[in-house]
Structures are given as structure tokens and as C-alpha cells.
Backbone as JSON, one array per atom type, in Angstrom:
{
  "sequence": "XXXXXXXXXXXXXXXXXXXXXXXXXXXXXXXXXXXXXXXXXXXXXXXXXXXXXXXXXXXXXXXXXXXXXXXXXXXXXXXXXXXXXXXXXXXXXXXXXXXXXXXXXXXXXXXXXXXXXXXXXXXXXXXXXXXXXXXXXXXXXXXXXXXXXXXXXXXXXXXXXXXXXXXXXXXXXXXXXXXXXXXXXXXXXXXXXXXXXXXXXXXXXXXXXXXXXXXXXXXXXXXXXXXXXXXXXXXXXXXXXXXXXXXXXX",
  "N": [[0.84, -1.2, 0.0], [0.58, 2.19, -0.9], [2.06, 5.17, 0.57], [0.4, 7.48, 0.63], [-2.15, 6.38, 0.37], [-2.25, 4.8, 2.66], [-2.0, 6.76, 4.6], [-4.38, 8.23, 4.23], [-6.22, 6.28, 4.9], [-5.7, 5.78, 7.65], [-6.01, 8.28, 8.87], [-8.72, 8.66, 9.19], [-9.4, 7.33, 11.55], [-7.97, 8.79, 13.4], [-9.21, 11.27, 13.41], [-11.75, 10.79, 14.28], [-14.63, 11.71, 16.08], [-14.06, 14.4, 16.09], [-15.25, 17.03, 17.06], [-16.44, 20.37, 16.49], [-16.65, 23.69, 17.77], [-19.42, 25.66, 17.11], [-19.71, 28.63, 15.02], [-20.15, 31.9, 16.53], [-20.78, 30.99, 19.01], [-20.03, 31.13, 22.4], [-16.94, 30.26, 23.85], [-15.85, 28.64, 26.68], [-13.25, 27.48, 28.57], [-12.59, 25.05, 31.0], [-10.15, 24.25, 33.22], [-8.85, 21.77, 35.2], [-7.1, 20.65, 38.13], [-5.51, 17.47, 38.54], [-5.7, 15.06, 40.98], [-4.92, 16.86, 42.97], [-5.36, 17.21, 45.69], [-3.82, 15.35, 47.09], [-1.34, 16.17, 46.06], [-1.03, 18.79, 47.05], [-1.42, 18.57, 49.81], [-0.05, 16.35, 50.81], [2.32, 15.72, 49.28], [3.59, 18.24, 48.87], [2.74, 19.75, 50.99], [1.3, 22.25, 51.39], [0.04, 25.13, 53.11], [-2.98, 24.81, 54.96], [-6.31, 26.17, 55.24], [-5.73, 27.61, 52.92], [-3.09, 28.75, 50.81], [-0.85, 31.22, 50.01], [1.25, 30.81, 48.3], [0.48, 28.66, 46.66], [-1.75, 29.85, 45.48], [-0.46, 31.82, 43.92], [0.95, 30.24, 42.12], [-1.16, 29.17, 40.63], [-2.21, 31.52, 39.54], [-0.09, 32.43, 37.94], [-0.01, 30.32, 36.14], [-2.47, 30.68, 34.91], [-2.03, 33.16, 33.65], [-0.09, 32.37, 31.81], [-1.6, 30.65, 30.16], [-3.31, 32.5, 29.02], [-1.72, 33.71, 27.24], [-0.89, 31.97, 25.3], [-1.34, 31.77, 22.61], [-4.01, 31.8, 21.88], [-6.92, 33.94, 21.61], [-7.83, 35.09, 24.42], [-10.03, 36.54, 26.64], [-10.68, 36.77, 29.29], [-9.62, 35.44, 32.38], [-10.07, 33.2, 35.09], [-9.46, 32.02, 38.34], [-9.77, 29.68, 40.95], [-9.17, 27.77, 43.86], [-8.04, 24.68, 42.63], [-8.64, 25.11, 40.0], [-9.12, 26.57, 36.72], [-10.73, 28.94, 34.7], [-11.36, 29.95, 31.4], [-12.26, 32.53, 29.22], [-12.95, 32.79, 25.88], [-12.44, 35.03, 23.12], [-15.25, 35.86, 21.11], [-14.81, 35.63, 18.38], [-12.65, 33.98, 18.09], [-10.84, 31.6, 16.26], [-8.97, 29.61, 16.05], [-7.45, 26.58, 14.92], [-9.78, 25.81, 13.67], [-11.71, 25.8, 15.63], [-11.77, 23.32, 16.86], [-12.64, 21.01, 19.32], [-11.02, 18.96, 20.44], [-8.45, 19.85, 19.9], [-8.32, 22.26, 21.32], [-8.74, 21.32, 23.94], [-6.52, 19.57, 24.32], [-4.26, 21.21, 23.91], [-4.57, 23.28, 25.84], [-4.7, 21.84, 28.26], [-2.18, 20.65, 28.18], [-0.49, 22.93, 28.14], [-1.14, 24.13, 30.63], [-0.39, 22.07, 32.42], [2.37, 21.8, 31.87], [3.36, 24.41, 32.45], [2.62, 24.79, 35.18], [3.98, 22.64, 36.38], [6.68, 23.26, 35.88], [6.89, 25.61, 37.37], [6.33, 24.69, 39.96], [8.2, 22.71, 40.32], [7.85, 20.02, 40.34], [5.76, 17.31, 39.13], [2.6, 18.36, 38.03], [-0.64, 17.77, 37.02], [-3.16, 18.62, 34.66], [-6.57, 18.48, 33.52], [-8.88, 19.25, 30.82], [-11.92, 20.78, 29.82], [-14.4, 21.77, 27.46], [-16.79, 24.31, 27.49], [-19.69, 25.13, 25.78], [-21.31, 27.99, 25.19], [-24.23, 29.59, 24.32], [-25.08, 32.26, 24.62], [-24.65, 35.62, 25.92], [-25.78, 36.07, 28.57], [-25.6, 33.43, 29.6], [-22.85, 33.05, 29.69], [-22.19, 34.92, 31.65], [-23.61, 33.81, 33.79], [-22.19, 31.41, 34.04], [-19.64, 32.24, 35.04], [-20.46, 33.51, 37.37], [-21.41, 31.32, 38.74], [-19.0, 29.85, 39.21], [-17.69, 31.72, 40.78], [-19.39, 31.91, 43.02], [-19.22, 29.32, 43.85], [-16.63, 29.29, 44.78], [-16.89, 30.82, 47.1], [-18.57, 29.2, 48.66], [-16.91, 26.94, 48.91], [-14.8, 28.07, 50.33], [-15.93, 28.7, 52.83], [-16.66, 26.11, 53.72], [-14.13, 24.9, 53.76], [-12.7, 26.39, 55.67], [-14.23, 25.8, 57.96], [-13.91, 23.0, 58.07], [-11.08, 22.67, 58.42], [-10.77, 24.04, 60.78], [-12.1, 22.36, 62.58], [-10.48, 20.1, 62.27], [-8.09, 21.02, 63.36], [-8.87, 21.16, 65.96], [-8.79, 18.58, 66.73], [-10.42, 16.63, 65.57], [-10.77, 13.83, 63.36], [-10.45, 13.26, 59.77], [-12.84, 12.1, 58.69], [-14.74, 12.5, 60.75], [-14.73, 15.28, 60.98], [-15.73, 16.02, 58.47], [-18.27, 14.81, 58.57], [-19.43, 16.26, 60.61], [-20.09, 18.64, 59.43], [-22.08, 18.2, 57.63], [-24.91, 18.68, 57.96], [-25.09, 21.3, 58.64], [-26.18, 24.68, 58.38], [-25.48, 27.63, 56.35], [-25.41, 29.84, 58.04], [-24.95, 28.59, 60.49], [-22.45, 27.49, 60.08], [-20.93, 29.8, 59.83], [-21.24, 30.72, 62.43], [-19.94, 28.7, 63.84], [-17.29, 29.2, 63.08], [-17.0, 31.78, 64.08], [-17.1, 31.41, 66.83], [-14.63, 30.37, 67.21], [-13.03, 32.48, 66.88], [-12.87, 33.43, 64.29], [-13.86, 35.56, 61.84], [-15.76, 35.26, 59.09], [-16.23, 37.21, 57.2], [-13.94, 38.71, 57.25], [-12.01, 37.29, 56.0], [-9.55, 37.05, 53.4], [-10.46, 38.39, 50.2], [-9.68, 37.01, 47.85], [-9.64, 34.38, 48.62], [-12.31, 33.83, 49.17], [-13.6, 34.49, 46.8], [-12.12, 33.92, 44.56], [-9.71, 34.62, 41.9], [-9.3, 37.08, 39.42], [-8.11, 37.51, 36.07], [-7.28, 39.75, 33.63], [-7.16, 41.7, 30.57], [-5.69, 44.9, 30.41], [-5.56, 48.2, 29.26], [-2.85, 50.45, 28.67], [-0.86, 53.48, 28.47], [2.14, 54.0, 26.71], [5.29, 55.59, 26.46], [6.58, 56.53, 23.32], [8.26, 56.73, 20.09], [7.29, 58.4, 17.24], [7.63, 56.85, 14.2], [7.55, 58.13, 11.75], [7.45, 60.95, 12.05], [9.33, 61.31, 13.99], [8.83, 62.35, 16.43], [8.06, 62.45, 19.94], [5.54, 60.36, 21.33], [2.55, 58.73, 22.51], [1.91, 55.32, 22.83], [-0.62, 52.84, 22.61], [-0.84, 50.09, 24.73], [-1.25, 46.71, 25.97], [-1.63, 44.96, 29.02], [-1.62, 42.24, 31.39], [-3.85, 42.26, 34.06], [-4.03, 41.43, 37.46], [-6.55, 40.56, 39.59], [-7.28, 40.53, 42.82], [-9.44, 41.15, 44.33], [-12.18, 40.6, 43.61], [-15.6, 41.46, 42.9], [-18.88, 40.33, 44.05], [-21.78, 38.34, 43.14], [-24.3, 40.25, 41.57], [-22.67, 42.45, 40.9], [-20.31, 41.19, 40.2], [-21.19, 39.83, 37.97], [-21.63, 42.02, 36.3], [-19.02, 42.86, 35.92], [-17.95, 40.71, 34.42], [-19.58, 40.93, 32.19], [-18.61, 43.27, 31.09], [-16.41, 42.47, 29.64], [-17.36, 41.29, 27.41]],
  "CA": [[0.0, 0.0, 0.0], [1.36, 3.43, -0.97], [1.95, 5.99, 1.78], [-0.77, 8.36, 0.57], [-3.32, 5.55, 0.62], [-2.19, 4.42, 4.07], [-2.25, 7.98, 5.37], [-5.81, 8.52, 4.12], [-6.93, 5.22, 5.62], [-5.53, 5.89, 9.09], [-6.47, 9.59, 9.34], [-10.13, 8.53, 9.56], [-9.47, 6.94, 12.95], [-7.39, 9.86, 14.21], [-10.12, 12.42, 13.45], [-13.06, 10.39, 14.77], [-15.04, 12.5, 17.24], [-13.48, 15.73, 16.01], [-16.3, 18.04, 17.1], [-16.03, 21.77, 16.46], [-17.6, 24.65, 18.34], [-20.02, 26.43, 16.03], [-19.49, 30.09, 15.07], [-21.03, 32.73, 17.36], [-20.99, 30.34, 20.3], [-18.94, 31.47, 23.3], [-16.13, 29.14, 24.34], [-15.21, 28.75, 27.99], [-12.5, 26.27, 28.9], [-12.33, 24.86, 32.43], [-8.97, 23.42, 33.42], [-8.85, 21.3, 36.59], [-5.97, 19.85, 38.58], [-5.78, 16.04, 38.75], [-5.04, 14.55, 42.18], [-4.24, 17.97, 43.65], [-5.47, 17.1, 47.15], [-2.59, 14.67, 47.53], [-0.19, 16.97, 45.67], [-0.89, 19.99, 47.89], [-1.47, 18.28, 51.24], [0.89, 15.29, 51.21], [3.61, 15.82, 48.6], [4.23, 19.55, 49.1], [2.29, 20.25, 52.29], [0.92, 23.65, 51.42], [-0.74, 25.49, 54.29], [-4.42, 24.65, 54.81], [-7.01, 25.8, 54.0], [-5.25, 28.35, 51.75], [-1.67, 29.09, 50.84], [-0.61, 32.24, 48.98], [2.2, 30.26, 47.32], [-0.29, 27.9, 45.69], [-2.52, 30.83, 44.72], [0.39, 32.48, 42.93], [1.22, 29.25, 41.06], [-2.35, 29.09, 39.77], [-2.33, 32.79, 38.8], [0.94, 32.43, 36.89], [-0.44, 29.36, 35.12], [-3.56, 31.34, 34.18], [-1.41, 34.15, 32.78], [0.55, 31.64, 30.71], [-2.66, 30.18, 29.27], [-3.88, 33.65, 28.31], [-0.73, 34.2, 26.27], [-0.33, 30.8, 24.61], [-1.67, 31.75, 21.18], [-5.44, 32.01, 21.67], [-7.41, 35.24, 22.06], [-8.6, 34.85, 25.64], [-10.31, 37.87, 27.15], [-10.81, 36.76, 30.75], [-9.24, 34.23, 33.08], [-10.53, 33.16, 36.49], [-8.96, 30.85, 39.03], [-10.05, 29.46, 42.37], [-8.74, 26.43, 44.24], [-7.15, 24.1, 41.63], [-9.28, 25.2, 38.68], [-8.97, 27.79, 35.93], [-11.72, 29.09, 33.63], [-10.89, 30.89, 30.38], [-13.27, 32.99, 28.28], [-12.38, 33.11, 24.57], [-13.11, 36.01, 22.28], [-16.29, 35.22, 20.32], [-14.32, 35.4, 17.02], [-11.48, 33.09, 18.09], [-11.08, 30.53, 15.29], [-7.78, 28.77, 15.92], [-7.67, 25.15, 14.69], [-11.16, 25.58, 13.26], [-12.51, 25.64, 16.86], [-11.87, 21.89, 17.19], [-12.6, 20.79, 20.76], [-9.9, 18.12, 20.85], [-7.23, 20.66, 19.86], [-8.38, 23.19, 22.44], [-8.56, 20.56, 25.18], [-5.17, 19.02, 24.46], [-3.27, 22.3, 24.02], [-4.73, 23.99, 27.11], [-4.3, 20.93, 29.35], [-0.73, 20.52, 28.1], [0.12, 24.2, 28.54], [-1.33, 24.29, 32.07], [0.42, 21.07, 33.11], [3.8, 22.11, 31.71], [3.68, 25.64, 33.17], [2.51, 24.57, 36.62], [5.03, 21.72, 36.8], [7.94, 23.99, 35.9], [6.85, 26.56, 38.49], [6.34, 23.95, 41.22], [9.4, 21.89, 40.42], [7.45, 18.61, 40.26], [4.67, 17.12, 38.16], [1.21, 18.67, 38.32], [-1.36, 17.46, 35.78], [-4.49, 19.21, 34.51], [-7.42, 18.11, 32.38], [-9.59, 20.42, 30.28], [-13.19, 20.54, 29.13], [-14.9, 22.96, 26.78], [-18.2, 24.65, 27.63], [-20.2, 25.91, 24.66], [-22.38, 28.83, 25.74], [-24.8, 30.29, 23.16], [-25.52, 33.64, 24.86], [-23.91, 36.36, 26.94], [-26.26, 35.77, 29.92], [-25.08, 32.14, 30.06], [-21.44, 33.27, 30.03], [-22.2, 35.6, 32.95], [-24.04, 32.82, 34.78], [-21.09, 30.46, 34.26], [-18.62, 32.8, 35.92], [-21.07, 33.71, 38.69], [-21.44, 29.97, 39.32], [-17.68, 29.51, 39.73], [-17.42, 32.7, 41.82], [-20.15, 31.54, 44.21], [-18.66, 28.04, 44.29], [-15.43, 29.63, 45.55], [-17.34, 31.26, 48.43], [-19.04, 28.01, 49.37], [-15.75, 26.12, 49.23], [-14.01, 28.74, 51.36], [-16.61, 28.51, 54.11], [-16.53, 24.71, 54.1], [-12.73, 24.61, 54.04], [-12.34, 26.98, 56.96], [-14.89, 25.0, 59.0], [-13.28, 21.67, 58.12], [-9.74, 22.73, 59.01], [-10.93, 24.45, 62.17], [-12.41, 21.13, 63.33], [-9.29, 19.23, 62.26], [-7.12, 21.57, 64.33], [-9.4, 20.88, 67.3], [-8.53, 17.18, 67.03], [-11.27, 15.68, 64.85], [-10.15, 13.25, 62.18], [-11.03, 13.71, 58.51], [-14.23, 11.66, 58.51], [-15.6, 13.14, 61.74], [-14.84, 16.7, 60.63], [-16.64, 16.11, 57.32], [-19.61, 14.45, 59.01], [-19.94, 17.32, 61.47], [-20.52, 19.79, 58.62], [-23.06, 17.79, 56.63], [-26.25, 19.24, 58.13], [-25.02, 22.68, 59.12], [-26.55, 25.74, 57.45], [-24.44, 28.65, 56.17], [-25.36, 30.64, 59.28], [-24.34, 27.76, 61.55], [-21.02, 27.39, 59.79], [-20.35, 31.09, 60.21], [-21.22, 30.76, 63.9], [-18.87, 27.78, 64.26], [-16.02, 29.91, 62.92], [-16.98, 32.96, 64.96], [-16.79, 30.93, 68.18], [-13.19, 30.08, 67.24], [-12.33, 33.75, 66.65], [-12.72, 33.69, 62.86], [-14.97, 36.23, 61.17], [-15.64, 34.9, 57.68], [-16.22, 38.44, 56.41], [-12.59, 39.28, 57.26], [-11.11, 36.43, 55.21], [-9.18, 37.74, 52.14], [-11.42, 38.18, 49.12], [-9.24, 36.02, 46.86], [-10.0, 33.06, 49.11], [-13.77, 33.67, 49.1], [-14.19, 34.83, 45.5], [-11.23, 33.59, 43.46], [-8.87, 35.68, 41.35], [-9.54, 37.36, 38.01], [-6.98, 37.97, 35.26], [-7.84, 40.31, 32.41], [-6.32, 42.65, 29.85], [-5.9, 46.31, 30.72], [-4.8, 49.05, 28.34], [-2.09, 51.55, 29.27], [-0.12, 54.29, 27.51], [3.59, 53.89, 26.83], [6.01, 56.57, 25.66], [7.15, 55.96, 22.1], [8.68, 57.69, 19.08], [6.61, 58.26, 15.95], [8.66, 56.52, 13.21], [7.47, 59.01, 10.58], [7.8, 62.33, 12.41], [10.44, 61.31, 14.94], [8.41, 63.03, 17.65], [7.61, 61.6, 21.04], [4.1, 60.18, 21.4], [2.16, 57.64, 23.41], [1.34, 54.17, 22.13], [-1.5, 52.02, 23.44], [-0.36, 48.73, 24.97], [-2.08, 45.95, 26.89], [-0.95, 44.07, 29.95], [-2.55, 41.46, 32.2], [-4.09, 42.73, 35.41], [-4.45, 40.4, 38.41], [-7.54, 41.16, 40.49], [-7.5, 39.71, 44.01], [-10.59, 41.67, 45.06], [-13.35, 40.54, 42.74], [-16.9, 41.62, 43.54], [-19.72, 39.13, 44.07], [-23.16, 38.36, 42.67], [-24.63, 41.1, 40.42], [-21.52, 43.28, 40.53], [-19.36, 40.34, 39.49], [-21.79, 39.63, 36.65], [-21.4, 43.23, 35.52], [-17.61, 42.85, 35.52], [-17.8, 39.74, 33.33], [-20.28, 41.5, 31.03], [-17.78, 44.32, 30.51], [-15.42, 41.87, 28.75], [-18.04, 40.67, 26.27]],
  "C": [[0.87, 1.25, 0.0], [1.08, 4.3, 0.27], [0.69, 6.85, 1.77], [-2.06, 7.6, 0.85], [-3.4, 5.16, 2.09], [-2.53, 5.61, 4.97], [-3.75, 8.3, 5.37], [-6.63, 7.52, 4.92], [-6.88, 5.44, 7.13], [-6.02, 7.22, 9.66], [-7.93, 9.55, 9.79], [-10.26, 8.23, 11.05], [-8.94, 8.04, 13.87], [-8.38, 11.01, 14.39], [-11.52, 12.05, 13.91], [-13.41, 11.2, 16.02], [-14.48, 13.9, 17.24], [-14.52, 16.83, 15.97], [-15.71, 19.44, 17.11], [-17.1, 22.63, 17.11], [-18.12, 25.52, 17.21], [-19.69, 27.92, 16.14], [-20.54, 30.77, 15.94], [-21.49, 32.04, 18.64], [-19.78, 30.69, 21.18], [-18.25, 30.2, 23.8], [-15.58, 29.5, 25.71], [-14.53, 27.42, 28.27], [-12.31, 26.21, 30.41], [-11.23, 23.83, 32.57], [-8.88, 23.06, 34.9], [-7.61, 20.47, 36.91], [-6.39, 18.42, 38.86], [-4.99, 15.57, 39.97], [-4.35, 15.64, 42.99], [-4.39, 17.94, 45.16], [-4.21, 16.44, 47.7], [-1.37, 15.53, 47.24], [0.05, 18.12, 46.65], [-0.84, 19.7, 49.38], [-0.43, 17.27, 51.7], [2.28, 15.49, 50.6], [4.32, 17.13, 48.95], [3.78, 20.25, 50.38], [2.11, 21.77, 52.33], [0.05, 23.9, 52.65], [-2.23, 25.34, 53.99], [-5.15, 25.66, 55.69], [-6.52, 26.53, 52.75], [-3.79, 28.7, 51.94], [-1.4, 30.06, 49.68], [0.36, 31.74, 47.92], [1.46, 29.47, 46.24], [-1.15, 28.83, 44.83], [-1.68, 31.44, 43.61], [0.78, 31.52, 41.81], [0.05, 29.17, 40.08], [-2.52, 30.37, 38.95], [-1.31, 32.84, 37.67], [0.58, 31.46, 35.77], [-1.56, 29.95, 34.28], [-3.0, 32.38, 33.21], [-0.75, 33.49, 31.57], [-0.48, 31.17, 29.69], [-3.24, 31.31, 28.43], [-2.94, 34.23, 27.27], [-0.14, 33.08, 25.43], [-0.8, 30.68, 23.17], [-3.14, 31.89, 20.86], [-5.82, 33.41, 22.14], [-8.37, 35.0, 23.22], [-8.79, 36.19, 26.34], [-10.49, 37.92, 28.67], [-10.4, 35.41, 31.3], [-9.66, 34.32, 34.54], [-9.99, 31.9, 37.12], [-9.38, 30.85, 40.49], [-9.7, 28.01, 42.67], [-7.79, 25.89, 43.16], [-7.77, 24.13, 40.24], [-9.06, 26.56, 38.05], [-10.07, 27.79, 34.88], [-11.25, 30.2, 32.69], [-12.02, 31.23, 29.42], [-12.6, 33.44, 26.99], [-13.15, 34.26, 23.92], [-14.08, 35.27, 21.35], [-15.8, 34.89, 18.9], [-13.08, 34.51, 16.96], [-11.77, 31.88, 17.2], [-9.88, 29.62, 15.1], [-8.17, 27.3, 15.8], [-9.12, 24.84, 14.32], [-12.1, 25.33, 14.43], [-12.74, 24.18, 17.23], [-11.68, 21.69, 18.69], [-11.36, 20.0, 21.19], [-8.59, 18.89, 20.83], [-7.19, 21.62, 21.04], [-8.1, 22.46, 23.75], [-7.12, 20.11, 25.37], [-4.13, 20.12, 24.66], [-3.36, 22.97, 25.39], [-4.33, 23.11, 28.3], [-2.78, 20.77, 29.37], [-0.01, 21.76, 28.57], [0.03, 24.39, 30.06], [-0.43, 23.33, 32.84], [1.9, 21.4, 33.05], [4.18, 23.34, 32.53], [3.68, 25.42, 34.67], [3.65, 23.68, 37.13], [6.39, 22.41, 36.87], [8.0, 24.96, 37.08], [6.99, 25.85, 39.84], [7.63, 23.17, 41.42], [9.11, 20.4, 40.51], [6.18, 18.53, 39.43], [3.31, 17.49, 38.75], [0.43, 18.56, 37.02], [-2.76, 18.06, 35.8], [-5.25, 18.52, 33.38], [-8.17, 19.36, 31.94], [-10.89, 19.97, 29.64], [-13.67, 21.86, 28.54], [-16.4, 23.12, 27.04], [-18.61, 25.51, 26.45], [-21.44, 26.67, 25.12], [-22.94, 29.73, 24.65], [-25.21, 31.73, 23.4], [-24.67, 34.29, 25.94], [-24.45, 36.11, 28.35], [-25.75, 34.44, 30.47], [-23.6, 32.24, 30.42], [-21.35, 33.91, 31.42], [-22.59, 34.62, 34.06], [-22.94, 31.81, 35.08], [-20.09, 31.01, 35.27], [-19.18, 33.15, 37.31], [-21.14, 32.38, 39.44], [-20.1, 29.61, 39.95], [-17.29, 30.45, 40.88], [-18.13, 32.33, 43.13], [-19.71, 30.18, 44.74], [-17.41, 28.28, 45.14], [-15.81, 30.04, 46.97], [-17.81, 30.08, 49.26], [-17.88, 27.13, 49.81], [-14.91, 26.73, 50.35], [-14.62, 28.53, 52.73], [-16.45, 27.08, 54.61], [-15.09, 24.37, 54.5], [-12.3, 25.16, 55.39], [-12.97, 26.2, 58.12], [-14.2, 23.66, 59.18], [-11.93, 21.73, 58.83], [-9.76, 23.26, 60.44], [-11.22, 23.24, 63.05], [-11.23, 20.18, 63.37], [-8.26, 19.7, 63.29], [-7.57, 21.37, 65.77], [-9.27, 19.41, 67.67], [-9.41, 16.18, 66.33], [-10.52, 15.11, 63.65], [-10.94, 13.66, 60.94], [-12.5, 13.33, 58.37], [-15.18, 12.33, 59.5], [-15.79, 14.63, 61.45], [-15.82, 16.88, 59.47], [-18.07, 15.82, 57.73], [-20.24, 15.55, 59.84], [-20.52, 18.49, 60.68], [-21.7, 19.48, 57.71], [-24.4, 18.52, 56.75], [-26.25, 20.68, 58.62], [-25.42, 23.66, 58.02], [-25.37, 26.7, 57.3], [-24.29, 29.47, 57.45], [-24.67, 29.87, 60.4], [-22.84, 27.58, 61.33], [-20.3, 28.69, 60.14], [-20.23, 31.2, 61.73], [-20.12, 29.86, 64.46], [-17.51, 28.5, 64.19], [-15.9, 31.07, 63.91], [-16.62, 32.56, 66.39], [-15.3, 30.61, 68.32], [-12.37, 31.33, 66.91], [-12.1, 34.08, 65.19], [-13.98, 34.34, 62.33], [-14.82, 36.01, 59.67], [-15.6, 36.12, 56.78], [-14.82, 39.04, 56.29], [-11.58, 38.45, 56.48], [-10.79, 37.12, 53.89], [-10.13, 37.38, 50.99], [-10.97, 37.13, 48.11], [-9.56, 34.6, 47.32], [-11.49, 32.8, 48.96], [-14.33, 33.8, 47.7], [-13.33, 34.4, 44.31], [-10.48, 34.81, 42.96], [-9.16, 35.83, 39.86], [-8.27, 37.84, 37.34], [-7.55, 38.48, 33.94], [-6.92, 41.39, 31.84], [-6.7, 44.08, 30.18], [-5.0, 47.15, 29.82], [-4.07, 50.15, 29.11], [-1.33, 52.28, 28.16], [1.38, 54.19, 27.79], [4.26, 54.93, 25.93], [6.66, 55.89, 24.47], [7.58, 57.1, 21.18], [7.95, 57.4, 17.78], [7.66, 58.01, 14.87], [8.66, 57.43, 11.99], [7.96, 60.42, 10.91], [9.02, 62.41, 13.32], [10.09, 61.99, 16.26], [7.94, 62.02, 18.7], [6.08, 61.55, 21.06], [3.8, 59.08, 22.42], [1.49, 56.54, 22.58], [0.5, 53.36, 23.09], [-0.93, 50.6, 23.53], [-1.32, 48.03, 25.93], [-1.21, 45.09, 27.79], [-2.02, 43.33, 30.76], [-2.63, 42.03, 33.61], [-4.57, 41.56, 36.26], [-5.34, 41.07, 39.44], [-7.82, 40.2, 41.64], [-8.73, 40.14, 44.81], [-11.82, 41.74, 44.16], [-14.63, 40.82, 43.53], [-17.67, 40.3, 43.51], [-21.07, 39.41, 43.44], [-23.36, 39.3, 41.47], [-23.43, 41.93, 39.95], [-20.46, 42.45, 39.8], [-19.89, 40.05, 38.08], [-21.56, 40.83, 35.74], [-19.94, 43.33, 35.06], [-17.4, 41.9, 34.34], [-18.43, 40.29, 32.05], [-19.43, 42.55, 30.33], [-16.71, 43.77, 29.56], [-16.03, 41.38, 27.45], [-18.31, 41.67, 25.15]]
}
């Protein structure tokens, strides 16, 4: 069999399941750490429930993803996950899901591993959102999930530090309301409202325009050129105000 015939025969199997995101559909990629509980608590023993060193690793990984060749207009990270909002006109690789998933998971894994100094692996899934309200709802969902996780994490580790084992600490929180969890923390001298916003709401990364001094190549006169840089936002708003922030990128 000639090479061209063999190539055509085998390419069919390689491209099976090659779904593409349709035009005018918003793409949001969610990248999640694999086995990060063990990685952060046993292998590297980051501080619980939150460690600024781990936060900074995730932020740097998010920045890398936003500069890896796709037009990404907003990045969000909380815990061991990253969400990326693509420009509506992004068309790299014909919007093939398998290409987006493999490149983003690979980029995140490589960047994080180099920063950490040991292997950290991420997976990736693509969300196809047909409207701006759904995009806003997606990011509000992850923002509010961060708040819920923060409250649960602080309660869990407070009980662990009091001597409860993992199963008893988890069981103790099962039927508690939000108010009761806040009260549990308050009795231990922790006001949940005073916890840093990045722990309760996650961290946003987005492009911000600034002016830079330059020389006009035609006139030779000094002028200002518009440039963009990534801004890291550790004080994201919540609920409606957060939705308005996300809407401003669309």
C-alpha cells in the first residue's frame, strides 16, 4: 500500500469524534488539577485551607494560558481550577474541541510543573455557551462556588485543628446551614467576612490598556502608544456586581 493511501486510511481513525464549536458560540475552557489534594497536602504540604504560594502558582499558570496563542479575554482561578473565556471570534484550529482541550491541558500542566518543580497534571473541558447571559451565569457559578468552598474549608480545618479526624470533621458539617457554619467559625475567633477576598471569591486575570512613551517613526516626535498588559484582580466583587464585571469583557 502506498503511503498516501495508508495515510488517508488511518487519518479517519485519528479524526473520529473531532467536534467543532459552532461560530457565534462562546467558548469557555475549564482546566482542573488532577489529584491535587494529595499533591498539595501530602507531597508539598501547602498550608491549609489556603496558601498564597499555591494561589500564585495558579495565577501564573492562568497568565501563561492567556498568552499561549489564543485570544482569551478573561481568566478566572479558584482552588485548583482555571476558567478561560475566549473572544467570540477566536477561530484557531477551526474551533476543534480536541485541539483546544489538548493544548490547554498541556500548557497548564507544563507551566505549573515547571513553576512547582514537580509534576502537576491538569485536564480540560470545553463549555459551549450560546448567549452572553449564560457566560455571565457560568462565571457567577464559579465565583459563588469559591465562596461556598471557602466557608466549608475553613470550617473543616478548624475542626481538624481541634482534634477531629477527617471523617468526623466532614460528618460534622453535613447538616449545618451557612449561618451555623459562620457561627462555628466565629466561636473560634474567625470572622468569615474578614477572610481575604481572593479566598472567598477567586482571582480574576484580564487585559488592561495603558499608555507607553514611544517615538513616531514618521515624524520622529515623542508620542504615546496604546499597549495591553494582564491585570491580576485579588478583590473581585460578588453576585450582580461580578456579573457586571464579566459582562464588561463581552
